[in-house]
VOPAGU-2260 file (C-alpha; in pm, 1 decimal, decimal comma):
REM VOPAGU-2260
SITE   aa  ch    i         X         Y         Z
SITE  MET   A    0       1,5       0,1      -0,3
SITE  ILE   A    1     286,6     237,9      74,6
SITE  VAL   A    2     443,6     173,1    -265,8
SITE  ALA   A    3     108,4     231,5    -438,1
SITE  ALA   A    4      56,3     561,5    -253,7
SITE  VAL   A    5     405,6     682,4    -344,9
SITE  ARG   A    6     350,6     597,1    -712,7
SITE  ARG   A    7      19,0     776,4    -725,2
SITE  ASN   A    8     163,5    1084,7    -553,7
SITE  ILE   A    9     443,0    1094,4    -814,2
SITE  GLU   A   10     181,7    1066,8   -1087,4
SITE  ALA   A   11     -23,8    1350,2    -937,0
SITE  SER   A   12     280,4    1580,8    -912,3
SITE  LEU   A   13     380,0    1518,1   -1272,7
SITE  LEU   A   14      23,0    1574,6   -1391,5
SITE  VAL   A   15      33,3    1917,2   -1224,2
SITE  LEU   A   16     345,3    1999,3   -1428,3
SITE  ALA   A   17     171,8    1889,4   -1748,3
SITE  THR   A   18    -124,4    2112,1   -1660,4
SITE  VAL   A   19     111,8    2407,4   -1607,9
SITE  VAL   A   20     257,0    2343,8   -1956,2
SITE  ALA   A   21     -92,2    2333,5   -2109,2
SITE  ILE   A   22    -218,6    2651,7   -1942,0
SITE  GLY   A   23     109,4    2841,9   -1972,0
SITE  GLY   A   24     150,5    2749,6   -2338,9
SITE  TYR   A   25    -206,6    2853,7   -2416,9
SITE  TRP   A   26    -149,1    3189,6   -2243,8
SITE  LEU   A   27     177,7    3251,8   -2428,4
SITE  THR   A   28      12,1    3173,1   -2757,8
SITE  SER   A   29    -261,3    3426,5   -2683,0
SITE  LEU   A   30      -9,4    3694,2   -2581,9
SITE  SER   A   31     141,4    3682,2   -2930,6
SITE  GLN   A   32    -194,6    3804,9   -3060,8
SITE  SER   A   33    -310,4    4046,3   -2789,2
SITE  PRO   A   34    -208,3    4143,7   -2432,7
SITE  GLY   A   35    -395,9    4034,9   -2123,8
SITE  VAL   A   36    -559,3    3714,5   -2008,5
SITE  PRO   A   37    -717,0    3513,5   -2293,1
SITE  ARG   A   38   -1093,1    3490,3   -2279,3
SITE  HIS   A   39   -1114,2    3110,3   -2279,0
SITE  LEU   A   40    -818,5    3038,4   -2049,6
SITE  ALA   A   41   -1031,1    2929,0   -1753,9
SITE  LEU   A   42   -1244,6    2699,7   -1967,8
SITE  TYR   A   43    -947,2    2553,3   -2151,7
SITE  GLY   A   44    -735,5    2503,6   -1837,3
SITE  GLY   A   45   -1029,6    2382,1   -1632,7
SITE  VAL   A   46   -1128,9    2111,4   -1881,4
SITE  PHE   A   47    -769,4    1990,9   -1920,9
SITE  ALA   A   48    -700,3    1986,0   -1545,6
SITE  GLY   A   49   -1038,5    1831,1   -1464,6
SITE  VAL   A   50   -1007,0    1553,2   -1721,4
SITE  TYR   A   51    -666,7    1442,3   -1598,9
SITE  LEU   A   52    -772,9    1476,9   -1234,9
SITE  VAL   A   53   -1058,0    1231,4   -1305,3
SITE  ALA   A   54    -819,8    1000,8   -1491,0
SITE  HIS   A   55    -574,2    1011,7   -1199,2
SITE  LEU   A   56    -846,4     933,5    -944,7
SITE  ALA   A   57    -958,3     641,4   -1159,0
SITE  VAL   A   58    -603,9     503,2   -1169,9
SITE  ARG   A   59    -569,9     555,0    -795,5
SITE  LYS   A   60    -881,2     345,6    -741,0
SITE  PHE   A   61    -861,5      77,9   -1010,5
SITE  ALA   A   62    -485,5      40,6   -1070,2
SITE  PRO   A   63    -318,9     187,2    -759,9
SITE  ALA   A   64      19,8      14,5    -796,2
SITE  SER   A   65      65,2      76,8   -1169,2
SITE  ASP   A   66     350,3     266,1   -1334,8
SITE  PRO   A   67     337,9     635,5   -1234,2
SITE  LEU   A   68     485,0     774,2   -1560,7
SITE  PHE   A   69     253,7     647,3   -1836,2
SITE  LEU   A   70     -33,0     892,2   -1774,4
SITE  PRO   A   71     184,0    1203,1   -1701,9
SITE  ILE   A   72     393,5    1154,3   -2018,9
SITE  ALA   A   73      75,0    1120,5   -2223,3
SITE  ALA   A   74     -61,3    1433,3   -2055,0
SITE  LEU   A   75     255,3    1631,0   -2132,8
SITE  LEU   A   76     253,3    1534,0   -2500,7
SITE  ASN   A   77    -119,1    1599,3   -2517,2
SITE  ALA   A   78     -65,4    1942,3   -2358,7
SITE  ILE   A   79     198,2    2038,7   -2617,3
SITE  GLY   A   80     -26,5    1917,5   -2896,4
SITE  LEU   A   81    -322,9    2117,8   -2767,8
SITE  VAL   A   82    -109,5    2431,2   -2738,3
SITE  LEU   A   83       5,6    2395,3   -3098,1
SITE  LEU   A   84    -352,7    2332,9   -3214,3
SITE  ALA   A   85    -466,4    2646,1   -3029,6
SITE  ARG   A   86    -188,7    2834,5   -3200,1
SITE  LEU   A   87    -303,2    2703,4   -3540,9
SITE  ASP   A   88    -660,7    2808,9   -3464,0
SITE  VAL   A   89    -561,7    3175,9   -3473,0
SITE  ALA   A   90    -320,8    3130,7   -3766,1
SITE  TYR   A   91    -583,9    3001,7   -4004,8
SITE  ARG   A   92    -809,9    3246,7   -4185,6
SITE  PRO   A   93   -1093,2    3206,3   -4108,2
SITE  PRO   A   94   -1003,9    3084,3   -3756,9
SITE  HIS   A   95   -1052,6    2714,5   -3688,0
SITE  HIS   A   96   -1158,2    2541,6   -3366,9
SITE  LEU   A   97    -915,7    2249,5   -3358,0
SITE  ALA   A   98    -817,2    2282,8   -2991,0
SITE  GLY   A   99   -1179,6    2285,4   -2874,8
SITE  ALA   A  100   -1260,3    1978,7   -3083,9
SITE  GLN   A  101    -952,4    1799,3   -2952,0
SITE  LEU   A  102   -1053,0    1882,5   -2593,4
SITE  ARG   A  103   -1391,0    1721,8   -2657,3
SITE  TRP   A  104   -1217,0    1412,1   -2792,9
SITE  LEU   A  105    -994,7    1414,1   -2484,3
SITE  VAL   A  106   -1298,6    1398,7   -2257,6
SITE  ILE   A  107   -1441,8    1105,5   -2457,8
SITE  SER   A  108   -1103,2     930,9   -2457,8
SITE  VAL   A  109   -1069,3     953,4   -2079,0
SITE  VAL   A  110   -1420,0     809,0   -2038,9
SITE  ILE   A  111   -1316,1     510,5   -2253,8
SITE  PHE   A  112    -986,5     494,6   -2061,6
SITE  ILE   A  113   -1171,5     464,0   -1730,6
SITE  ALA   A  114   -1415,0     209,1   -1874,2
SITE  THR   A  115   -1121,7      -4,7   -1987,6
SITE  LEU   A  116    -968,1       4,7   -1638,1
SITE  VAL   A  117   -1302,2     -85,1   -1478,1
SITE  PHE   A  118   -1403,0    -373,1   -1704,7
SITE  VAL   A  119   -1062,4    -528,7   -1782,6
SITE  LYS   A  120    -975,5    -676,8   -1446,3
SITE  ASP   A  121    -707,1    -903,7   -1588,1
SITE  VAL   A  122    -566,1    -865,4   -1940,9
SITE  ARG   A  123    -511,2   -1241,5   -1963,6
SITE  MET   A  124    -886,4   -1296,2   -1994,3
SITE  LEU   A  125    -867,7   -1111,3   -2329,3
SITE  ALA   A  126    -665,3   -1401,4   -2470,5
SITE  ARG   A  127    -979,5   -1616,1   -2474,2
SITE  TYR   A  128   -1126,5   -1404,0   -2750,9
SITE  ARG   A  129    -817,5   -1400,7   -2975,4
SITE  TYR   A  130   -1000,8   -1506,2   -3292,1
SITE  THR   A  131   -1272,3   -1251,0   -3226,1
SITE  TRP   A  132    -996,0    -988,6   -3200,7
SITE  ALA   A  133    -852,2   -1119,2   -3529,2
SITE  ALA   A  134   -1182,4   -1086,6   -3712,9
SITE  ALA   A  135   -1243,9    -741,5   -3565,1
SITE  GLY   A  136    -891,2    -624,1   -3646,6
SITE  VAL   A  137    -895,0    -737,0   -4007,7
SITE  GLY   A  138   -1248,6    -604,0   -4053,7
SITE  LEU   A  139   -1159,3    -260,7   -3914,9
SITE  ILE   A  140    -841,8    -234,5   -4119,5
SITE  LEU   A  141   -1019,2    -325,4   -4443,8
SITE  LEU   A  142   -1337,4    -130,9   -4367,6
SITE  PRO   A  143   -1226,9     181,4   -4563,8
SITE  ILE   A  144   -1225,7     -14,0   -4889,6
SITE  VAL   A  145   -1597,6     -97,5   -4856,3
SITE  PRO   A  146   -1788,2     101,6   -5122,2
SITE  GLY   A  147   -2006,2     371,3   -4969,5
SITE  LEU   A  148   -1819,5     376,3   -4638,4
SITE  GLY   A  149   -1458,6     452,6   -4726,4
SITE  ASN   A  150   -1351,5     812,9   -4764,7
SITE  THR   A  151   -1033,3     916,2   -4950,3
SITE  ILE   A  152    -843,0    1210,2   -4797,8
SITE  ASN   A  153    -517,5    1335,6   -4953,7
SITE  GLY   A  154    -494,2    1025,2   -5169,7
SITE  ALA   A  155    -516,2     772,2   -4883,0
SITE  ARG   A  156    -833,2     569,8   -4825,0
SITE  LEU   A  157    -801,0     528,3   -4446,8
SITE  TRP   A  158   -1120,3     702,4   -4336,7
SITE  VAL   A  159   -1477,5     589,1   -4286,5
SITE  ARG   A  160   -1769,7     825,9   -4272,2
SITE  ILE   A  161   -2087,6     715,7   -4091,2
SITE  GLY   A  162   -2333,4    1002,5   -4079,6
SITE  PRO   A  163   -2155,5    1309,4   -3939,9
SITE  VAL   A  164   -1870,6    1103,3   -3788,8
SITE  ASN   A  165   -1546,6    1061,9   -3982,4
SITE  PHE   A  166   -1289,2     828,2   -3823,4
SITE  GLN   A  167    -995,9     600,3   -3895,3
SITE  PRO   A  168   -1094,2     239,7   -3808,0
SITE  GLY   A  169    -733,8     126,4   -3854,7
SITE  GLU   A  170    -641,0     299,2   -3527,1
SITE  PHE   A  171    -861,6      50,6   -3341,7
SITE  GLY   A  172    -783,9    -232,7   -3580,3
SITE  LYS   A  173    -417,4    -234,5   -3486,1
SITE  LEU   A  174    -508,0    -273,7   -3114,5
SITE  CYS   A  175    -734,3    -568,7   -3199,9
SITE  LEU   A  176    -452,6    -728,0   -3402,4
SITE  VAL   A  177    -206,8    -685,0   -3113,8
SITE  LEU   A  178    -453,7    -866,5   -2884,5
SITE  PHE   A  179    -491,6   -1146,6   -3140,8
SITE  PHE   A  180    -119,7   -1182,8   -3203,8
SITE  ALA   A  181     -49,9   -1192,6   -2828,6
SITE  GLY   A  182    -307,3   -1466,8   -2777,0
SITE  TYR   A  183    -208,3   -1666,0   -3085,1
SITE  LEU   A  184     166,1   -1649,6   -3025,3
SITE  SER   A  185     146,4   -1724,0   -2653,4
SITE  GLU   A  186     -40,0   -2043,2   -2745,0
SITE  ARG   A  187     179,3   -2148,2   -3042,4
SITE  ARG   A  188     518,7   -2005,3   -2949,5
SITE  GLU   A  189     681,1   -2346,5   -2881,7
SITE  LEU   A  190     568,3   -2486,2   -3218,6
SITE  LEU   A  191     681,9   -2174,6   -3401,2
SITE  ALA   A  192    1020,7   -2181,2   -3224,9
SITE  VAL   A  193    1110,3   -2544,1   -3308,1
SITE  ALA   A  194    1370,4   -2563,4   -3586,9
SITE  THR   A  195    1345,5   -2877,5   -3802,2
SITE  ARG   A  196    1632,8   -2792,0   -4039,3
SITE  ARG   A  197    1921,2   -2551,9   -4061,5
SITE  ILE   A  198    2075,5   -2329,2   -4327,1
SITE  GLY   A  199    2417,8   -2247,6   -4192,2
SITE  PRO   A  200    2378,1   -2109,0   -3838,9
SITE  VAL   A  201    2008,4   -2025,0   -3890,2
SITE  GLY   A  202    1745,3   -2271,2   -3768,7
SITE  ILE   A  203    1431,5   -2294,9   -3983,5
SITE  PRO   A  204    1090,6   -2417,7   -3852,6
SITE  GLU   A  205     854,3   -2622,0   -4064,8
SITE  MET   A  206     726,2   -2432,3   -4366,0
SITE  ARG   A  207     363,3   -2452,8   -4258,5
SITE  HIS   A  208     446,9   -2227,2   -3962,5
SITE  PHE   A  209     527,6   -1945,1   -4206,5
SITE  GLY   A  210     155,3   -1922,4   -4283,5
SITE  PRO   A  211      84,7   -1644,3   -4029,7
SITE  VAL   A  212     372,0   -1439,3   -4172,1
SITE  LEU   A  213     231,2   -1476,8   -4524,2
SITE  VAL   A  214    -119,6   -1381,5   -4403,2
SITE  ALA   A  215      13,6   -1068,8   -4229,9
SITE  TRP   A  216     211,8    -982,9   -4542,1
SITE  ALA   A  217     -97,7   -1029,1   -4762,1
SITE  ILE   A  218    -301,9    -794,8   -4540,1
SITE  SER   A  219     -28,0    -531,2   -4557,2
SITE  VAL   A  220     -21,3    -561,6   -4937,8
SITE  VAL   A  221    -399,6    -515,2   -4953,3
SITE  VAL   A  222    -368,5    -200,7   -4738,3
SITE  LEU   A  223     -89,0     -71,7   -4962,5
SITE  ILE   A  224    -281,8    -134,0   -5287,2
SITE  GLN   A  225    -642,3     -60,0   -5190,1
SITE  GLU   A  226    -593,2     209,1   -4922,3
SITE  LYS   A  227    -283,2     362,6   -5085,7
SITE  GLU   A  228     -92,8     412,6   -4760,4
SITE  LEU   A  229     262,1     286,1   -4720,7
SITE  GLY   A  230     293,2     379,6   -4354,3
SITE  ALA   A  231     -15,5     189,6   -4236,3
SITE  SER   A  232      89,8    -110,8   -4445,3
SITE  LEU   A  233     435,2    -116,7   -4286,5
SITE  LEU   A  234     294,6     -62,7   -3938,0
SITE  PHE   A  235      47,8    -353,6   -3952,7
SITE  PHE   A  236     309,9    -592,2   -4090,6
SITE  ALA   A  237     584,5    -485,3   -3849,3
SITE  ILE   A  238     364,6    -537,0   -3541,5
SITE  PHE   A  239     324,3    -905,6   -3612,8
SITE  VAL   A  240     683,8    -963,4   -3715,5
SITE  VAL   A  241     826,9    -801,2   -3400,2
SITE  MET   A  242     589,2    -994,8   -3176,2
SITE  LEU   A  243     671,3   -1318,9   -3360,3
SITE  TRP   A  244    1041,6   -1256,1   -3313,3
SITE  VAL   A  245     997,9   -1186,3   -2941,6
SITE  ALA   A  246     783,7   -1500,1   -2898,6
SITE  THR   A  247    1020,8   -1738,4   -3077,5
SITE  ALA   A  248    1366,5   -1572,2   -3071,1
SITE  ARG   A  249    1410,3   -1706,0   -3428,1
SITE  PRO   A  250    1584,7   -1455,5   -3658,6
SITE  ILE   A  251    1450,0   -1638,8   -3963,9
SITE  TYR   A  252    1110,9   -1474,7   -3913,4
SITE  PRO   A  253    1222,1   -1108,4   -3928,9
SITE  LEU   A  254    1465,1   -1198,1   -4210,3
SITE  SER   A  255    1190,7   -1359,7   -4418,8
SITE  ALA   A  256     958,6   -1071,7   -4337,5
SITE  LEU   A  257    1219,3    -822,4   -4453,4
SITE  VAL   A  258    1254,3   -1009,6   -4782,1
SITE  LEU   A  259     876,7   -1020,4   -4830,7
SITE  PHE   A  260     821,0    -654,0   -4752,6
SITE  SER   A  261    1120,4    -542,7   -4959,4
SITE  GLY   A  262     994,0    -745,5   -5253,0
SITE  GLY   A  263     644,3    -607,0   -5213,8
SITE  ALA   A  264     775,9    -249,7   -5189,3
SITE  TYR   A  265     986,8    -296,3   -5504,5
SITE  VAL   A  266     689,8    -430,7   -5701,2
SITE  ALA   A  267     467,1    -150,3   -5567,0
SITE  TYR   A  268     727,3     108,2   -5665,9
SITE  ASN   A  269     719,2     -11,6   -6024,8
SITE  LEU   A  270     344,0     -64,8   -6048,8
SITE  PHE   A  271     188,7     223,7   -5855,2
SITE  GLY   A  272     255,4     588,6   -5923,6
SITE  TYR   A  273     171,7     712,2   -5572,7
SITE  VAL   A  274     435,6     482,8   -5416,5
SITE  ARG   A  275     692,7     593,3   -5672,3
SITE  ALA   A  276     605,7     960,5   -5606,4
SITE  ARG   A  277     660,2     911,6   -5230,2
SITE  PHE   A  278    1010,3     775,4   -5283,6
SITE  GLN   A  279    1103,4    1036,5   -5541,3
SITE  VAL   A  280     990,4    1319,9   -5314,3
SITE  TRP   A  281    1191,8    1166,2   -5029,5
SITE  LEU   A  282    1506,4    1148,9   -5241,3
SITE  ASP   A  283    1478,3    1503,4   -5381,5
SITE  PRO   A  284    1183,2    1712,4   -5254,2
SITE  PHE   A  285    1334,2    2034,3   -5397,3
SITE  LYS   A  286    1288,9    1897,4   -5748,1
SITE  THR   A  287     914,6    1972,7   -5722,5
SITE  PRO   A  288     893,8    2239,8   -5448,1
SITE  GLN   A  289     553,2    2361,1   -5567,4
SITE  GLY   A  290     420,8    2013,5   -5644,7
SITE  HIS   A  291     453,3    1680,7   -5465,9
SITE  GLY   A  292     751,4    1807,2   -5265,4
SITE  TYR   A  293     570,7    2113,9   -5126,7
SITE  GLN   A  294     477,4    1961,8   -4788,1
SITE  ILE   A  295     819,4    1823,6   -4703,2
SITE  VAL   A  296     997,0    2138,0   -4828,8
SITE  GLN   A  297     781,1    2359,0   -4605,1
SITE  SER   A  298     842,3    2118,7   -4317,7
SITE  LEU   A  299    1220,2    2142,9   -4361,5
SITE  PHE   A  300    1199,9    2523,9   -4383,0
SITE  ALA   A  301     995,0    2531,8   -4061,0
SITE  LEU   A  302    1247,3    2317,5   -3874,2
SITE  ALA   A  303    1534,3    2530,1   -4003,0
SITE  THR   A  304    1358,2    2853,4   -3907,9
SITE  GLY   A  305    1308,0    2729,7   -3551,7
SITE  GLY   A  306    1681,1    2693,7   -3491,2
SITE  VAL   A  307    1786,5    2606,4   -3137,6
SITE  PHE   A  308    1528,7    2794,5   -2928,5
SITE  GLY   A  309    1244,5    2844,4   -3179,2
SITE  THR   A  310    1064,5    3154,5   -3292,9
SITE  GLY   A  311     837,6    3149,5   -2988,1
SITE  LEU   A  312     477,3    3039,0   -2958,6
SITE  GLY   A  313     257,2    3232,3   -3197,7
SITE  LEU   A  314     549,5    3388,3   -3385,0
SITE  GLY   A  315     608,7    3131,7   -3656,5
SITE  LYS   A  316     427,2    3044,6   -3978,9
SITE  PRO   A  317     324,8    2678,7   -3927,3
SITE  ASP   A  318       1,2    2734,4   -4124,5
SITE  LEU   A  319     210,2    2740,1   -4445,0
SITE  ILE   A  320     251,0    2361,4   -4411,0
SITE  PRO   A  321     -46,0    2163,0   -4549,3
SITE  GLU   A  322    -195,7    1913,1   -4300,4
SITE  VAL   A  323      15,2    2064,4   -4021,7
SITE  SER   A  324    -240,2    1977,3   -3752,5
SITE  THR   A  325    -216,5    1603,7   -3828,1
SITE  ASP   A  326      85,5    1477,1   -4022,7
SITE  PHE   A  327     317,7    1773,5   -3960,2
SITE  ILE   A  328     247,4    1873,5   -3598,3
SITE  PHE   A  329     612,9    1794,1   -3514,7
SITE  SER   A  330     728,4    2048,6   -3773,8
SITE  ALA   A  331     511,2    2314,4   -3609,6
SITE  ALA   A  332     674,3    2230,5   -3277,0
SITE  GLY   A  333    1017,3    2250,3   -3438,2
SITE  GLU   A  334     951,2    2599,5   -3575,2
SITE  GLU   A  335     809,3    2759,7   -3261,2
SITE  LEU   A  336     984,9    2557,2   -2989,6
SITE  GLY   A  337    1313,8    2493,5   -3171,2
SITE  LEU   A  338    1565,1    2217,2   -3117,2
SITE  VAL   A  339    1523,3    2246,4   -2740,2
SITE  GLY   A  340    1148,3    2184,9   -2762,6
SITE  THR   A  341    1169,2    1900,1   -3009,9
SITE  THR   A  342    1441,6    1734,2   -2802,2
SITE  ALA   A  343    1209,7    1748,3   -2500,8
SITE  ILE   A  344     933,0    1592,4   -2710,1
SITE  LEU   A  345    1160,0    1315,8   -2840,3
SITE  THR   A  346    1285,2    1249,1   -2487,3
SITE  SER   A  347     926,8    1210,3   -2368,0
SITE  TYR   A  348     851,7     958,7   -2643,0
SITE  ALA   A  349    1174,9     770,3   -2573,1
SITE  LEU   A  350    1101,4     758,2   -2199,9
SITE  PHE   A  351     750,8     626,7   -2263,3
SITE  GLY   A  352     885,5     358,2   -2496,8
SITE  ALA   A  353    1155,6     261,6   -2247,1
SITE  ARG   A  354     898,4     222,2   -1967,9
SITE  VAL   A  355     677,3       6,6   -2192,1
SITE  PHE   A  356     952,8    -233,1   -2298,2
SITE  GLY   A  357    1087,3    -237,8   -1945,3
SITE  LEU   A  358     745,2    -351,2   -1831,5
SITE  ALA   A  359     744,8    -620,9   -2101,5
SITE  THR   A  360    1072,6    -767,4   -1971,6
SITE  ARG   A  361     924,5    -802,0   -1621,8
SITE  CYS   A  362     595,7    -968,8   -1718,6
SITE  ARG   A  363     564,3   -1325,0   -1590,8
SITE  ASP   A  364     321,9   -1473,3   -1842,6
SITE  ASP   A  365     361,1   -1495,4   -2218,3
SITE  PHE   A  366      36,5   -1321,0   -2310,8
SITE  SER   A  367     107,2   -1010,9   -2102,5
SITE  LYS   A  368     466,9    -995,8   -2226,1
SITE  LEU   A  369     360,3   -1015,6   -2590,7
SITE  LEU   A  370      70,4    -774,4   -2542,7
SITE  VAL   A  371     294,8    -508,4   -2388,0
SITE  THR   A  372     559,4    -568,5   -2656,2
SITE  GLY   A  373     301,0    -525,1   -2930,1
SITE  LEU   A  374     161,2    -205,0   -2779,0
SITE  GLY   A  375     512,5     -67,3   -2738,7
SITE  THR   A  376     592,4    -155,4   -3099,5
SITE  VAL   A  377     282,0      26,5   -3224,3
SITE  PHE   A  378     366,8     335,5   -3023,1
SITE  CYS   A  379     739,6     354,2   -3102,9
SITE  LEU   A  380     714,3     257,5   -3467,7
SITE  GLN   A  381     430,3     503,3   -3531,4
SITE  THR   A  382     636,6     780,0   -3367,4
SITE  LEU   A  383     941,4     686,2   -3575,3
SITE  LEU   A  384     748,0     674,5   -3900,7
SITE  ILE   A  385     591,4    1019,6   -3872,3
SITE  ILE   A  386     888,1    1203,5   -3717,4
SITE  GLY   A  387    1126,3    1034,1   -3962,0
SITE  GLY   A  388     897,5    1131,7   -4248,4
SITE  VAL   A  389     865,7    1503,3   -4165,8
SITE  THR   A  390    1241,0    1532,8   -4108,6
SITE  ARG   A  391    1313,4    1341,0   -4433,1
SITE  LEU   A  392    1491,4    1057,6   -4258,5
SITE  ILE   A  393    1256,0     811,0   -4429,1
SITE  PRO   A  394     977,8     847,2   -4691,9
SITE  LEU   A  395     679,3    1040,4   -4562,1
SITE  THR   A  396     384,0     836,6   -4434,5
SITE  GLY   A  397      38,5     936,8   -4323,8
SITE  VAL   A  398      32,4     804,0   -3966,1
SITE  THR   A  399     -41,3    1033,0   -3672,2
SITE  LEU   A  400     195,3    1140,3   -3395,8
SITE  PRO   A  401      60,1     979,1   -3073,4
SITE  PHE   A  402    -112,4    1219,5   -2831,3
SITE  MET   A  403      -6,7    1529,3   -3027,6
SITE  SER   A  404    -169,4    1512,5   -3370,2
SITE  TYR   A  405    -524,3    1631,3   -3417,1
SITE  GLY   A  406    -774,2    1346,9   -3444,3
SITE  GLY   A  407   -1017,4    1162,8   -3220,4
SITE  SER   A  408    -951,3     811,8   -3351,4
SITE  SER   A  409    -582,5     824,2   -3264,5
SITE  LEU   A  410    -644,8     978,9   -2922,2
SITE  LEU   A  411    -907,7     720,5   -2830,5
SITE  ALA   A  412    -689,4     427,8   -2935,7
SITE  ASN   A  413    -388,5     563,3   -2746,7
SITE  PHE   A  414    -584,0     604,8   -2422,7
SITE  VAL   A  415    -709,3     247,5   -2449,0
SITE  MET   A  416    -345,4     145,9   -2493,3
SITE  ILE   A  417    -245,7     332,4   -2176,8
SITE  ALA   A  418    -528,6     169,7   -1981,5
SITE  LEU   A  419    -408,4    -177,5   -2086,6
SITE  LEU   A  420     -49,8     -92,6   -1992,9
SITE  LEU   A  421    -158,2      36,6   -1652,5
SITE  ARG   A  422    -361,3    -279,6   -1594,2
SITE  VAL   A  423     -61,8    -503,8   -1676,4
SITE  SER   A  424     164,7    -288,9   -1457,8
SITE  ASP   A  425     -76,9    -304,7   -1164,4
SITE  ASP   A  426    -119,5    -681,7   -1196,8
SITE  LEU   A  427     256,0    -727,3   -1204,4
SITE  ALA   A  428     293,4    -520,6    -888,2
SITE  ALA   A  429      28,1    -735,0    -720,8
SITE  GLN   A  430     208,2   -1055,0    -824,9
SITE  ASN   A  431     537,8    -922,7    -688,8
SITE  GLN   A  432     374,7    -828,4    -361,3
SITE  ALA   A  433     218,6   -1173,1    -330,5
SITE  ALA   A  434     561,7   -1327,2    -394,3
SITE  GLY   A  435     717,1   -1110,6    -124,9
SITE  TRP   A  436     917,2    -882,6    -355,4
SITE  THR   A  437     909,2    -505,9    -315,1
SITE  PRO   A  438    1086,7    -234,4    -518,0
SITE  GLY   A  439    1440,5    -190,6    -392,9
SITE  SER   A  440    1479,7    -549,6    -277,7
SITE  GLU   A  441    1648,0    -831,2    -468,6
SITE  PRO   A  442    1419,6   -1037,9    -693,7
SITE  LEU   A  443    1324,6   -1373,1    -552,2
SITE  VAL   A  444    1535,8   -1664,0    -680,3
SITE  GLU   A  445    1419,3   -2021,5    -670,2
SITE  VAL   A  446    1669,1   -2241,9    -488,6
SITE  GLY   A  447    1718,9   -2600,4    -596,2
SITE  PRO   A  448    1793,1   -2897,9    -375,6
SITE  ALA   A  449    2166,3   -2838,0    -395,0
SITE  GLY   A  450    2128,4   -2477,0    -285,5
SITE  GLY   A  451    2206,3   -2328,7    -626,6
SITE  GLY   A  452    1990,4   -2079,0    -811,7
SITE  ARG   A  453    1814,3   -2204,6   -1116,1
């Protein structure tokens, strides 16, 4: 109980700091337009502080011994994203209302976050429904290609419109697939890990066990061809491959996956113009600065303009970048917060990823270990894809930056992810307490008959 109280107090203190960033950033953004206290500061700050206070109280009640950093890091990144969206609201002519809409999605996301904590008492019970998760995941990922439902935005068919609601079902589909992969691999890991023949130093399982890899590859190819999105295709395929590698420790699986994806990318480059255009813009965006290369050129100019300390909130020109509120939110941060601000953002993402994979290494059952690994892979790879794309490290993709980009689908999915991570973390703490281990003490070691550890 003492450990749980300490963790929750740490969480509360860090959430206060995130709230200060949100309110202070909003105020600074307003000061660039007019002096005095902004008209909506109390409403904006009150909603943000109230939402995370409710989330904290829910964690304190339903997952009291869970990791104290997951929620505060998410709140900090969310605060920076909201500040940048509020800044974009006044930059656009006519003014937009992105920050207000994102705050509404934040309220909905925290409600779903609390519901997940309440109803998921033990993540291992989710393994029973692995094939249901598989059907739901594949269905959600392929839903945008259904005639009459799918909606093409900026060349990518990732959206579904039902009445007034426009959302990305793939954001929820990837969580369903992680749940399926965790259940499937925890059940079949021994069969998948057995090598029946060898090629040099590499052990190779029976060929029939490569079926899941081929199915995952086929789904990624369908996403690439029908939905015209390289980033989502790579993300879905990589999730399964990483989890398969962790489950079996067989390098043949990632090697074969690399060959399959490389071959598919090469064929797609030669067959589909939009894939070829992405690679050509990546190699030389300044060749078409007013055409296909316009977005990435403006992104690079924004990052260069920011320099080390940035232009200051409200003093840049982030609205010159198309889709800056979604795909290029990191570029807006780079312009107005500079290298110092973007380094802080990258450090926050790195710390979150480190805590997730650290949790995975401590899990005692296969399902929880694979689930946490899959969630961490989604988070880290998605962050790498979008930040690498806007900085021209890799070809640009259309995925969102977790917790910062504008969009309700992404925010909802990420809060469900945090709830699952907190549940696993809390269960692990309970298992350690039952085994007599507390933080700061040596882990328990089983002692064999001869007195040696095993």
